[in-house]
Backbone as JSON Lines, residues from 0, in Angstrom:
{"i":0,"aa":"M","n":[100.85,128.0,68.17],"ca":[101.42,128.36,66.88],"c":[100.28,128.64,65.9]}
{"i":1,"aa":"V","n":[100.35,129.79,65.24],"ca":[99.29,130.17,64.32],"c":[99.62,129.65,62.93]}
{"i":2,"aa":"K","n":[98.68,128.93,62.38],"ca":[98.88,128.41,61.03],"c":[98.72,129.52,60.0]}
{"i":3,"aa":"N","n":[99.51,129.42,58.95],"ca":[99.39,130.4,57.87],"c":[98.05,130.25,57.17]}
{"i":4,"aa":"A","n":[97.39,131.36,56.93],"ca":[96.12,131.31,56.2],"c":[96.39,130.95,54.75]}
{"i":5,"aa":"A","n":[95.45,130.24,54.17],"ca":[95.59,129.86,52.75],"c":[95.64,131.12,51.9]}
{"i":6,"aa":"V","n":[96.58,131.12,51.0],"ca":[96.73,132.27,50.11],"c":[95.89,132.07,48.87]}
{"i":7,"aa":"A","n":[95.0,133.02,48.61],"ca":[94.14,132.92,47.41],"c":[94.99,133.09,46.16]}
{"i":8,"aa":"P","n":[94.67,132.32,45.11],"ca":[95.43,132.46,43.87],"c":[95.3,133.86,43.3]}
{"i":9,"aa":"K","n":[96.42,134.34,42.78],"ca":[96.43,135.69,42.23],"c":[95.62,135.73,40.94]}
{"i":10,"aa":"R","n":[94.78,136.74,40.81],"ca":[94.0,136.91,39.59],"c":[94.82,137.68,38.56]}
{"i":11,"aa":"T","n":[94.8,137.18,37.35],"ca":[95.49,137.89,36.28],"c":[94.62,139.05,35.81]}
{"i":12,"aa":"R","n":[95.2,140.23,35.83],"ca":[94.46,141.41,35.39],"c":[94.41,141.45,33.87]}
{"i":13,"aa":"V","n":[93.25,141.77,33.35],"ca":[93.06,141.87,31.9],"c":[92.7,143.31,31.57]}
{"i":14,"aa":"N","n":[93.42,143.89,30.61],"ca":[93.09,145.27,30.27],"c":[91.81,145.34,29.45]}
{"i":15,"aa":"G","n":[91.3,146.54,29.28],"ca":[90.0,146.71,28.64],"c":[89.94,146.18,27.23]}
{"i":16,"aa":"A","n":[90.98,146.44,26.44],"ca":[90.99,146.0,25.04],"c":[91.0,144.48,24.94]}
{"i":17,"aa":"D","n":[91.82,143.83,25.79],"ca":[91.88,142.37,25.77],"c":[90.57,141.75,26.24]}
{"i":18,"aa":"R","n":[89.97,142.37,27.27],"ca":[88.69,141.84,27.76],"c":[87.61,141.95,26.67]}
{"i":19,"aa":"R","n":[87.63,143.06,25.95],"ca":[86.66,143.25,24.87],"c":[86.81,142.15,23.82]}
{"i":20,"aa":"E","n":[88.05,141.8,23.49],"ca":[88.29,140.74,22.51],"c":[87.84,139.38,23.03]}
{"i":21,"aa":"L","n":[88.04,139.14,24.33],"ca":[87.57,137.89,24.92],"c":[86.05,137.8,24.85]}
{"i":22,"aa":"I","n":[85.38,138.91,25.1],"ca":[83.92,138.95,25.01],"c":[83.46,138.7,23.58]}
{"i":23,"aa":"L","n":[84.12,139.34,22.62],"ca":[83.75,139.15,21.21],"c":[83.94,137.7,20.78]}
{"i":24,"aa":"K","n":[85.05,137.1,21.2],"ca":[85.32,135.7,20.85],"c":[84.24,134.79,21.43]}
{"i":25,"aa":"A","n":[83.9,135.01,22.68],"ca":[82.86,134.2,23.32],"c":[81.51,134.44,22.66]}
{"i":26,"aa":"A","n":[81.24,135.69,22.3],"ca":[79.96,136.03,21.66],"c":[79.82,135.33,20.32]}
{"i":27,"aa":"R","n":[80.9,135.28,19.54],"ca":[80.83,134.59,18.24],"c":[80.47,133.12,18.45]}
{"i":28,"aa":"K","n":[81.09,132.5,19.43],"ca":[80.81,131.09,19.7],"c":[79.34,130.89,20.07]}
{"i":29,"aa":"V","n":[78.83,131.72,20.96],"ca":[77.45,131.56,21.43],"c":[76.45,131.91,20.33]}
{"i":30,"aa":"F","n":[76.7,132.97,19.57],"ca":[75.78,133.35,18.49],"c":[75.75,132.27,17.4]}
{"i":31,"aa":"I","n":[76.91,131.68,17.1],"ca":[76.96,130.61,16.1],"c":[76.17,129.4,16.59]}
{"i":32,"aa":"E","n":[76.3,129.09,17.87],"ca":[75.61,127.92,18.43],"c":[74.1,128.15,18.58]}
{"i":33,"aa":"S","n":[73.71,129.36,18.97],"ca":[72.32,129.59,19.4],"c":[71.56,130.61,18.57]}
{"i":34,"aa":"G","n":[72.24,131.29,17.63],"ca":[71.58,132.37,16.91],"c":[71.41,133.58,17.8]}
{"i":35,"aa":"F","n":[70.86,134.65,17.23],"ca":[70.71,135.88,18.03],"c":[69.69,135.69,19.14]}
{"i":36,"aa":"S","n":[68.52,135.16,18.79],"ca":[67.43,135.06,19.77],"c":[67.78,134.12,20.92]}
{"i":37,"aa":"G","n":[68.47,133.03,20.6],"ca":[68.77,132.04,21.63],"c":[69.99,132.35,22.47]}
{"i":38,"aa":"A","n":[70.8,133.29,22.04],"ca":[72.02,133.63,22.78],"c":[71.69,134.36,24.07]}
{"i":39,"aa":"R","n":[72.41,134.03,25.12],"ca":[72.23,134.68,26.42],"c":[73.51,135.39,26.82]}
{"i":40,"aa":"T","n":[73.38,136.65,27.21],"ca":[74.57,137.42,27.54],"c":[75.29,136.89,28.78]}
{"i":41,"aa":"N","n":[74.55,136.27,29.71],"ca":[75.23,135.71,30.88],"c":[76.11,134.53,30.49]}
{"i":42,"aa":"R","n":[75.68,133.78,29.47],"ca":[76.5,132.67,28.96],"c":[77.75,133.22,28.26]}
{"i":43,"aa":"I","n":[77.58,134.28,27.49],"ca":[78.72,134.91,26.81],"c":[79.73,135.41,27.84]}
{"i":44,"aa":"A","n":[79.23,136.07,28.88],"ca":[80.11,136.59,29.93],"c":[80.86,135.45,30.62]}
{"i":45,"aa":"E","n":[80.15,134.36,30.89],"ca":[80.77,133.21,31.54],"c":[81.91,132.65,30.69]}
{"i":46,"aa":"L","n":[81.67,132.48,29.39],"ca":[82.71,131.97,28.5],"c":[83.89,132.92,28.4]}
{"i":47,"aa":"A","n":[83.61,134.21,28.5],"ca":[84.67,135.22,28.41],"c":[85.44,135.37,29.72]}
{"i":48,"aa":"G","n":[84.97,134.69,30.77],"ca":[85.64,134.78,32.06],"c":[85.43,136.11,32.75]}
{"i":49,"aa":"T","n":[84.25,136.69,32.53],"ca":[83.96,137.98,33.15],"c":[82.52,137.98,33.64]}
{"i":50,"aa":"S","n":[82.06,139.1,34.11],"ca":[80.69,139.2,34.61],"c":[79.79,139.82,33.54]}
{"i":51,"aa":"E","n":[78.5,139.6,33.69],"ca":[77.55,140.21,32.76],"c":[77.58,141.73,32.88]}
{"i":52,"aa":"A","n":[77.8,142.22,34.09],"ca":[77.89,143.67,34.29],"c":[79.07,144.25,33.53]}
{"i":53,"aa":"M","n":[80.2,143.53,33.55],"ca":[81.38,143.99,32.81],"c":[81.13,143.94,31.31]}
{"i":54,"aa":"L","n":[80.42,142.91,30.86],"ca":[80.07,142.82,29.44],"c":[79.33,144.07,28.99]}
{"i":55,"aa":"Y","n":[78.37,144.51,29.83],"ca":[77.57,145.67,29.45],"c":[78.31,147.0,29.63]}
{"i":56,"aa":"R","n":[79.48,146.95,30.23],"ca":[80.33,148.14,30.24],"c":[81.0,148.33,28.88]}
{"i":57,"aa":"H","n":[81.18,147.22,28.16],"ca":[81.81,147.28,26.83],"c":[80.77,147.39,25.71]}
{"i":58,"aa":"F","n":[79.62,146.79,25.91],"ca":[78.57,146.78,24.88],"c":[77.24,147.13,25.55]}
{"i":59,"aa":"S","n":[76.56,148.11,25.01],"ca":[75.36,148.62,25.68],"c":[74.17,147.67,25.58]}
{"i":60,"aa":"S","n":[74.2,146.75,24.61],"ca":[73.07,145.84,24.41],"c":[73.53,144.59,23.69]}
{"i":61,"aa":"K","n":[72.67,143.59,23.68],"ca":[72.99,142.37,22.93],"c":[73.06,142.68,21.44]}
{"i":62,"aa":"E","n":[72.24,143.62,20.99],"ca":[72.25,144.03,19.58],"c":[73.61,144.62,19.19]}
{"i":63,"aa":"E","n":[74.15,145.46,20.06],"ca":[75.45,146.06,19.77],"c":[76.55,145.0,19.77]}
{"i":64,"aa":"L","n":[76.45,144.04,20.67],"ca":[77.42,142.95,20.72],"c":[77.34,142.1,19.45]}
{"i":65,"aa":"F","n":[76.13,141.82,19.0],"ca":[75.94,141.06,17.76],"c":[76.54,141.82,16.57]}
{"i":66,"aa":"E","n":[76.31,143.1,16.56],"ca":[76.86,143.97,15.51],"c":[78.38,143.85,15.45]}
{"i":67,"aa":"S","n":[79.02,143.97,16.6],"ca":[80.49,143.96,16.66],"c":[81.07,142.57,16.43]}
{"i":68,"aa":"A","n":[80.41,141.56,16.96],"ca":[80.95,140.2,16.89],"c":[80.68,139.52,15.56]}
{"i":69,"aa":"I","n":[79.52,139.78,14.96],"ca":[79.08,139.03,13.79],"c":[79.07,139.89,12.52]}
{"i":70,"aa":"L","n":[78.41,141.02,12.55],"ca":[78.2,141.79,11.32],"c":[79.47,142.5,10.84]}
{"i":71,"aa":"E","n":[80.19,143.11,11.75],"ca":[81.36,143.89,11.35],"c":[82.45,143.05,10.68]}
{"i":72,"aa":"P","n":[82.77,141.83,11.16],"ca":[83.78,141.04,10.45],"c":[83.37,140.68,9.02]}
{"i":73,"aa":"V","n":[82.07,140.45,8.8],"ca":[81.59,140.15,7.44],"c":[81.79,141.37,6.54]}
{"i":74,"aa":"E","n":[81.41,142.53,7.04],"ca":[81.57,143.77,6.26],"c":[83.05,144.07,6.02]}
{"i":75,"aa":"K","n":[83.87,143.81,7.0],"ca":[85.31,144.08,6.88],"c":[85.91,143.25,5.76]}
{"i":76,"aa":"L","n":[85.52,141.98,5.66],"ca":[86.06,141.12,4.61],"c":[85.7,141.64,3.23]}
{"i":77,"aa":"V","n":[84.44,142.02,3.02],"ca":[84.02,142.53,1.71],"c":[84.72,143.85,1.41]}
{"i":78,"aa":"S","n":[84.89,144.69,2.41],"ca":[85.58,145.97,2.21],"c":[87.03,145.75,1.81]}
{"i":79,"aa":"E","n":[87.68,144.78,2.44],"ca":[89.08,144.48,2.09],"c":[89.18,143.92,0.67]}
{"i":80,"aa":"L","n":[88.21,143.11,0.28],"ca":[88.18,142.6,-1.09],"c":[88.04,143.74,-2.09]}
{"i":81,"aa":"T","n":[87.2,144.71,-1.76],"ca":[87.0,145.87,-2.63],"c":[88.3,146.65,-2.78]}
{"i":82,"aa":"E","n":[88.99,146.84,-1.67],"ca":[90.27,147.56,-1.71],"c":[91.29,146.8,-2.56]}
{"i":83,"aa":"S","n":[91.33,145.48,-2.41],"ca":[92.28,144.67,-3.19],"c":[91.96,144.73,-4.68]}
{"i":84,"aa":"A","n":[90.67,144.66,-5.01],"ca":[90.27,144.74,-6.42],"c":[90.66,146.09,-7.01]}
{"i":85,"aa":"G","n":[90.49,147.15,-6.23],"ca":[90.85,148.48,-6.71],"c":[92.34,148.62,-6.96]}
{"i":86,"aa":"S","n":[93.16,147.99,-6.09],"ca":[94.61,148.11,-6.25],"c":[95.11,147.34,-7.47]}
{"i":87,"aa":"M","n":[94.32,146.38,-7.95],"ca":[94.74,145.59,-9.12],"c":[94.62,146.37,-10.42]}
{"i":88,"aa":"A","n":[93.89,147.47,-10.4],"ca":[93.69,148.24,-11.63],"c":[95.0,148.73,-12.22]}
{"i":89,"aa":"S","n":[96.0,148.94,-11.37],"ca":[97.29,149.48,-11.85],"c":[98.23,148.39,-12.34]}
{"i":90,"aa":"L","n":[97.85,147.13,-12.21],"ca":[98.73,146.02,-12.61],"c":[98.52,145.72,-14.09]}
{"i":91,"aa":"S","n":[99.58,145.88,-14.86],"ca":[99.43,145.75,-16.32],"c":[99.89,144.4,-16.86]}
{"i":92,"aa":"D","n":[100.84,143.75,-16.18],"ca":[101.35,142.49,-16.75],"c":[100.7,141.28,-16.07]}
{"i":93,"aa":"R","n":[100.66,140.2,-16.79],"ca":[99.95,138.99,-16.37],"c":[100.53,138.4,-15.08]}
{"i":94,"aa":"D","n":[101.86,138.41,-14.95],"ca":[102.48,137.82,-13.76],"c":[102.1,138.59,-12.5]}
{"i":95,"aa":"S","n":[102.08,139.91,-12.59],"ca":[101.69,140.73,-11.43],"c":[100.24,140.47,-11.05]}
{"i":96,"aa":"R","n":[99.38,140.34,-12.05],"ca":[97.97,140.06,-11.77],"c":[97.8,138.7,-11.12]}
{"i":97,"aa":"R","n":[98.58,137.72,-11.62],"ca":[98.5,136.38,-11.05],"c":[98.95,136.39,-9.58]}
{"i":98,"aa":"E","n":[100.06,137.06,-9.31],"ca":[100.58,137.11,-7.94],"c":[99.59,137.81,-7.01]}
{"i":99,"aa":"A","n":[99.03,138.93,-7.48],"ca":[98.07,139.66,-6.66],"c":[96.81,138.83,-6.42]}
{"i":100,"aa":"S","n":[96.36,138.12,-7.45],"ca":[95.17,137.27,-7.32],"c":[95.42,136.15,-6.33]}
{"i":101,"aa":"Y","n":[96.62,135.57,-6.37],"ca":[96.95,134.5,-5.43],"c":[96.91,135.03,-3.99]}
{"i":102,"aa":"E","n":[97.5,136.19,-3.77],"ca":[97.53,136.76,-2.42],"c":[96.12,137.03,-1.9]}
{"i":103,"aa":"V","n":[95.25,137.52,-2.78],"ca":[93.86,137.77,-2.38],"c":[93.17,136.45,-2.04]}
{"i":104,"aa":"N","n":[93.34,135.44,-2.9],"ca":[92.71,134.14,-2.65],"c":[93.18,133.54,-1.33]}
{"i":105,"aa":"A","n":[94.5,133.58,-1.09],"ca":[95.04,133.0,0.15],"c":[94.52,133.74,1.38]}
{"i":106,"aa":"D","n":[94.47,135.06,1.29],"ca":[94.01,135.87,2.42],"c":[92.53,135.64,2.72]}
{"i":107,"aa":"V","n":[91.72,135.64,1.66],"ca":[90.27,135.47,1.86],"c":[89.95,134.07,2.38]}
{"i":108,"aa":"L","n":[90.62,133.06,1.83],"ca":[90.37,131.7,2.31],"c":[90.72,131.57,3.79]}
{"i":109,"aa":"A","n":[91.8,132.2,4.21],"ca":[92.18,132.16,5.63],"c":[91.12,132.85,6.49]}
{"i":110,"aa":"Q","n":[90.63,133.99,6.03],"ca":[89.62,134.73,6.8],"c":[88.27,134.02,6.8]}
{"i":111,"aa":"M","n":[87.95,133.33,5.71],"ca":[86.64,132.69,5.61],"c":[86.46,131.56,6.62]}
{"i":112,"aa":"R","n":[87.56,131.02,7.13],"ca":[87.43,130.02,8.19],"c":[86.67,130.59,9.38]}
{"i":113,"aa":"E","n":[86.89,131.87,9.63],"ca":[86.19,132.54,10.73],"c":[84.89,133.19,10.27]}
{"i":114,"aa":"V","n":[84.9,133.74,9.06],"ca":[83.77,134.57,8.62],"c":[82.59,133.74,8.12]}
{"i":115,"aa":"A","n":[82.83,132.58,7.51],"ca":[81.73,131.79,6.94],"c":[80.64,131.47,7.97]}
{"i":116,"aa":"P","n":[80.99,130.97,9.17],"ca":[79.93,130.73,10.16],"c":[79.22,132.02,10.58]}
{"i":117,"aa":"L","n":[79.98,133.13,10.64],"ca":[79.38,134.41,11.02],"c":[78.38,134.87,9.96]}
{"i":118,"aa":"L","n":[78.74,134.65,8.7],"ca":[77.84,135.02,7.6],"c":[76.53,134.26,7.7]}
{"i":119,"aa":"G","n":[76.62,132.97,8.02],"ca":[75.41,132.17,8.18],"c":[74.52,132.71,9.28]}
{"i":120,"aa":"V","n":[75.13,133.08,10.41],"ca":[74.35,133.64,11.52],"c":[73.76,134.99,11.14]}
{"i":121,"aa":"A","n":[74.56,135.83,10.49],"ca":[74.11,137.18,10.12],"c":[72.9,137.14,9.2]}
{"i":122,"aa":"L","n":[72.88,136.17,8.29],"ca":[71.81,136.13,7.29],"c":[70.63,135.25,7.67]}
{"i":123,"aa":"F","n":[70.88,134.18,8.44],"ca":[69.83,133.18,8.59],"c":[69.36,132.91,10.02]}
{"i":124,"aa":"S","n":[70.01,133.48,11.03],"ca":[69.53,133.2,12.39],"c":[68.21,133.91,12.66]}
{"i":125,"aa":"D","n":[67.98,135.03,11.96],"ca":[66.7,135.75,12.02],"c":[66.42,136.24,10.61]}
{"i":126,"aa":"R","n":[65.39,135.7,9.97],"ca":[65.16,135.96,8.54],"c":[64.97,137.45,8.25]}
{"i":127,"aa":"A","n":[64.15,138.12,9.04],"ca":[63.88,139.54,8.8],"c":[65.14,140.38,9.01]}
{"i":128,"aa":"A","n":[65.87,140.09,10.09],"ca":[67.1,140.84,10.36],"c":[68.15,140.55,9.3]}
{"i":129,"aa":"G","n":[68.2,139.28,8.84],"ca":[69.16,138.92,7.8],"c":[68.87,139.63,6.5]}
{"i":130,"aa":"A","n":[67.59,139.73,6.13],"ca":[67.2,140.43,4.9],"c":[67.56,141.91,5.0]}
{"i":131,"aa":"K","n":[67.34,142.49,6.16],"ca":[67.66,143.91,6.37],"c":[69.17,144.14,6.27]}
{"i":132,"aa":"F","n":[69.94,143.26,6.91],"ca":[71.4,143.38,6.86],"c":[71.9,143.27,5.42]}
{"i":133,"aa":"Y","n":[71.35,142.32,4.68],"ca":[71.8,142.13,3.3],"c":[71.47,143.35,2.44]}
{"i":134,"aa":"K","n":[70.22,143.79,2.5],"ca":[69.78,144.88,1.62],"c":[70.41,146.23,1.98]}
{"i":135,"aa":"K","n":[70.48,146.49,3.28],"ca":[70.92,147.82,3.72],"c":[72.44,147.95,3.78]}
{"i":136,"aa":"R","n":[73.12,146.85,4.06],"ca":[74.55,146.98,4.33],"c":[75.44,146.1,3.47]}
{"i":137,"aa":"L","n":[75.07,144.82,3.3],"ca":[75.95,143.93,2.55],"c":[75.84,144.15,1.05]}
{"i":138,"aa":"E","n":[74.62,144.31,0.55],"ca":[74.44,144.49,-0.89],"c":[75.15,145.74,-1.41]}
{"i":139,"aa":"P","n":[75.06,146.9,-0.74],"ca":[75.83,148.06,-1.21],"c":[77.34,147.8,-1.25]}
{"i":140,"aa":"L","n":[77.85,147.05,-0.27],"ca":[79.27,146.71,-0.28],"c":[79.61,145.82,-1.47]}
{"i":141,"aa":"L","n":[78.73,144.89,-1.79],"ca":[78.95,144.01,-2.94],"c":[78.91,144.8,-4.24]}
{"i":142,"aa":"H","n":[78.03,145.79,-4.32],"ca":[78.0,146.66,-5.5],"c":[79.32,147.42,-5.63]}
{"i":143,"aa":"G","n":[79.85,147.88,-4.5],"ca":[81.13,148.57,-4.51],"c":[82.26,147.66,-4.96]}
{"i":144,"aa":"L","n":[82.21,146.41,-4.51],"ca":[83.2,145.42,-4.94],"c":[83.1,145.18,-6.43]}
{"i":145,"aa":"S","n":[81.88,145.08,-6.94],"ca":[81.67,144.89,-8.37],"c":[82.23,146.06,-9.18]}
{"i":146,"aa":"D","n":[82.01,147.27,-8.71],"ca":[82.52,148.46,-9.4],"c":[84.05,148.47,-9.41]}
{"i":147,"aa":"S","n":[84.67,148.1,-8.29],"ca":[86.13,148.07,-8.21],"c":[86.7,147.03,-9.16]}
{"i":148,"aa":"L","n":[86.05,145.87,-9.21],"ca":[86.52,144.82,-10.11],"c":[86.35,145.23,-11.56]}
{"i":149,"aa":"A","n":[85.24,145.9,-11.88],"ca":[85.02,146.37,-13.25],"c":[86.11,147.35,-13.67]}
{"i":150,"aa":"S","n":[86.51,148.23,-12.75],"ca":[87.58,149.19,-13.04],"c":[88.9,148.48,-13.28]}
{"i":151,"aa":"A","n":[89.17,147.45,-12.47],"ca":[90.41,146.69,-12.65],"c":[90.43,145.97,-13.99]}
{"i":152,"aa":"L","n":[89.29,145.43,-14.39],"ca":[89.22,144.66,-15.64],"c":[89.38,145.54,-16.88]}
{"i":153,"aa":"E","n":[89.12,146.83,-16.74],"ca":[89.24,147.71,-17.9],"c":[90.65,147.71,-18.48]}
{"i":154,"aa":"G","n":[91.64,147.55,-17.64],"ca":[93.02,147.56,-18.11],"c":[93.57,146.19,-18.43]}
{"i":155,"aa":"W","n":[92.74,145.16,-18.29],"ca":[93.2,143.79,-18.54],"c":[92.55,143.25,-19.81]}
{"i":156,"aa":"P","n":[93.31,142.56,-20.64],"ca":[92.66,141.85,-21.75],"c":[91.87,140.67,-21.19]}
{"i":157,"aa":"H","n":[90.6,140.59,-21.5],"ca":[89.78,139.52,-20.94],"c":[88.57,139.23,-21.82]}
{"i":158,"aa":"R","n":[88.01,138.05,-21.62],"ca":[86.79,137.67,-22.32],"c":[85.62,138.48,-21.77]}
{"i":159,"aa":"P","n":[84.54,138.61,-22.55],"ca":[83.35,139.3,-22.02],"c":[82.78,138.56,-20.81]}
{"i":160,"aa":"V","n":[82.73,139.21,-19.68],"ca":[82.22,138.6,-18.46],"c":[81.77,139.72,-17.52]}
{"i":161,"aa":"T","n":[80.73,139.48,-16.78],"ca":[80.24,140.5,-15.84],"c":[80.97,140.35,-14.5]}
{"i":162,"aa":"P","n":[81.36,141.46,-13.9],"ca":[82.03,141.4,-12.59],"c":[81.17,140.69,-11.54]}
{"i":163,"aa":"E","n":[79.85,140.89,-11.61],"ca":[78.96,140.26,-10.62],"c":[79.08,138.74,-10.65]}
{"i":164,"aa":"L","n":[79.24,138.18,-11.86],"ca":[79.37,136.73,-11.97],"c":[80.68,136.25,-11.37]}
{"i":165,"aa":"I","n":[81.76,136.98,-11.63],"ca":[83.05,136.62,-11.06],"c":[82.97,136.64,-9.53]}
{"i":166,"aa":"I","n":[82.36,137.68,-8.99],"ca":[82.25,137.81,-7.54],"c":[81.41,136.68,-6.96]}
{"i":167,"aa":"A","n":[80.29,136.37,-7.6],"ca":[79.44,135.28,-7.13],"c":[80.19,133.95,-7.13]}
{"i":168,"aa":"M","n":[80.94,133.71,-8.2],"ca":[81.71,132.46,-8.29],"c":[82.77,132.4,-7.2]}
{"i":169,"aa":"Q","n":[83.51,133.49,-7.01],"ca":[84.59,133.49,-6.03],"c":[84.06,133.38,-4.6]}
{"i":170,"aa":"L","n":[83.07,134.2,-4.27],"ca":[82.54,134.17,-2.9],"c":[81.87,132.84,-2.6]}
{"i":171,"aa":"G","n":[81.16,132.3,-3.58],"ca":[80.54,130.99,-3.39],"c":[81.58,129.9,-3.17]}
{"i":172,"aa":"T","n":[82.66,129.98,-3.93],"ca":[83.74,129.0,-3.78],"c":[84.41,129.13,-2.42]}
{"i":173,"aa":"Y","n":[84.72,130.36,-2.03],"ca":[85.33,130.57,-0.71],"c":[84.45,130.0,0.4]}
{"i":174,"aa":"N","n":[83.17,130.29,0.31],"ca":[82.25,129.86,1.35],"c":[82.15,128.34,1.41]}
{"i":175,"aa":"W","n":[82.09,127.71,0.25],"ca":[81.96,126.25,0.22],"c":[83.22,125.57,0.75]}
{"i":176,"aa":"I","n":[84.38,126.1,0.38],"ca":[85.64,125.54,0.89],"c":[85.7,125.68,2.41]}
{"i":177,"aa":"A","n":[85.32,126.85,2.91],"ca":[85.33,127.07,4.36],"c":[84.34,126.14,5.06]}
{"i":178,"aa":"M","n":[83.18,125.93,4.46],"ca":[82.17,125.05,5.04],"c":[82.68,123.61,5.09]}
{"i":179,"aa":"N","n":[83.35,123.19,4.01],"ca":[83.91,121.84,3.97],"c":[84.99,121.67,5.03]}
{"i":180,"aa":"E","n":[85.79,122.72,5.21],"ca":[86.83,122.66,6.23],"c":[86.21,122.64,7.63]}
{"i":181,"aa":"Y","n":[85.1,123.34,7.78],"ca":[84.43,123.44,9.08],"c":[83.77,122.12,9.47]}
{"i":182,"aa":"F","n":[83.12,121.47,8.5],"ca":[82.32,120.28,8.81],"c":[82.9,118.98,8.24]}
{"i":183,"aa":"G","n":[83.67,119.06,7.16],"ca":[84.1,117.86,6.45],"c":[85.21,117.09,7.13]}
{"i":184,"aa":"S","n":[85.41,115.87,6.67],"ca":[86.47,115.02,7.23],"c":[87.81,115.28,6.57]}
{"i":185,"aa":"R","n":[87.79,115.77,5.33],"ca":[89.03,116.09,4.63],"c":[89.36,117.56,4.8]}
{"i":186,"aa":"K","n":[90.55,117.85,5.26],"ca":[90.97,119.23,5.45],"c":[91.76,119.68,4.22]}
{"i":187,"aa":"P","n":[91.26,120.68,3.5],"ca":[91.91,121.09,2.26],"c":[93.25,121.78,2.5]}
{"i":188,"aa":"D","n":[94.11,121.7,1.5],"ca":[95.4,122.38,1.51],"c":[95.17,123.81,1.01]}
{"i":189,"aa":"G","n":[95.24,124.77,1.92],"ca":[94.92,126.15,1.58],"c":[95.79,126.72,0.49]}
{"i":190,"aa":"D","n":[97.09,126.41,0.52],"ca":[98.0,126.95,-0.49],"c":[97.69,126.38,-1.86]}
{"i":191,"aa":"A","n":[97.46,125.07,-1.92],"ca":[97.15,124.43,-3.21],"c":[95.84,124.96,-3.77]}
{"i":192,"aa":"I","n":[94.85,125.15,-2.91],"ca":[93.56,125.67,-3.37],"c":[93.71,127.1,-3.88]}
{"i":193,"aa":"S","n":[94.49,127.91,-3.17],"ca":[94.72,129.29,-3.61],"c":[95.37,129.33,-4.99]}
{"i":194,"aa":"Q","n":[96.34,128.44,-5.21],"ca":[97.0,128.37,-6.51],"c":[96.02,127.97,-7.6]}
{"i":195,"aa":"Q","n":[95.2,126.96,-7.32],"ca":[94.25,126.48,-8.32],"c":[93.18,127.53,-8.63]}
{"i":196,"aa":"L","n":[92.69,128.2,-7.61],"ca":[91.69,129.26,-7.84],"c":[92.28,130.39,-8.68]}
{"i":197,"aa":"T","n":[93.54,130.71,-8.42],"ca":[94.21,131.76,-9.2],"c":[94.34,131.34,-10.65]}
{"i":198,"aa":"D","n":[94.76,130.09,-10.89],"ca":[94.9,129.6,-12.27],"c":[93.56,129.62,-12.98]}
{"i":199,"aa":"L","n":[92.52,129.17,-12.3],"ca":[91.19,129.14,-12.91],"c":[90.73,130.55,-13.3]}
{"i":200,"aa":"L","n":[90.93,131.5,-12.4],"ca":[90.47,132.86,-12.65],"c":[91.26,133.52,-13.78]}
{"i":201,"aa":"V","n":[92.59,133.43,-13.7],"ca":[93.43,134.09,-14.7],"c":[93.2,133.5,-16.09]}
{"i":202,"aa":"R","n":[93.11,132.18,-16.15],"ca":[92.89,131.54,-17.46],"c":[91.49,131.8,-17.99]}
{"i":203,"aa":"A","n":[90.53,131.87,-17.08],"ca":[89.15,132.13,-17.53],"c":[89.02,133.52,-18.13]}
{"i":204,"aa":"L","n":[89.77,134.46,-17.59],"ca":[89.69,135.83,-18.09],"c":[90.51,136.0,-19.36]}
């Protein structure tokens, strides 16, 4: 009597887009842990459940992977903030501005849970590369955000204040809250914080 051969477990097929996302997720983890120089693509591939050869079919180099995993989400957040600030220019009444400000605060705080560690890696894992990223790419985006906020403020009654200061205060606050949530023992209430930030901003203006 011939015994049945052991049946190998079926492998779940992953499509290209899903595999790319798995690689990006693994890359963020490894870059956050090890920085750019210390990160190894074979480790990223292992965490993503794929091979290093497959990783390089999606990304031509470690630099391109770092760009997609770390730099692009940071830029995306600032770009979305700029778009939100621009859309506020048409809001004339205080209640609409408050509601829009709350939605922006809630959205950015949620995103900063992911983006804050990436920002740290983008700027500080390699000092020269971080300075280049800030000057060439992040700073122009921040200037665009400042211009959009200035345009929005033109239609709002407000105290004399520079848009750059508002942006610095808001981004610094978002980053600190995210850092506290990342490392601290007390987990903040996102909704309550969004409400308080909105009240502070609207009343300050």
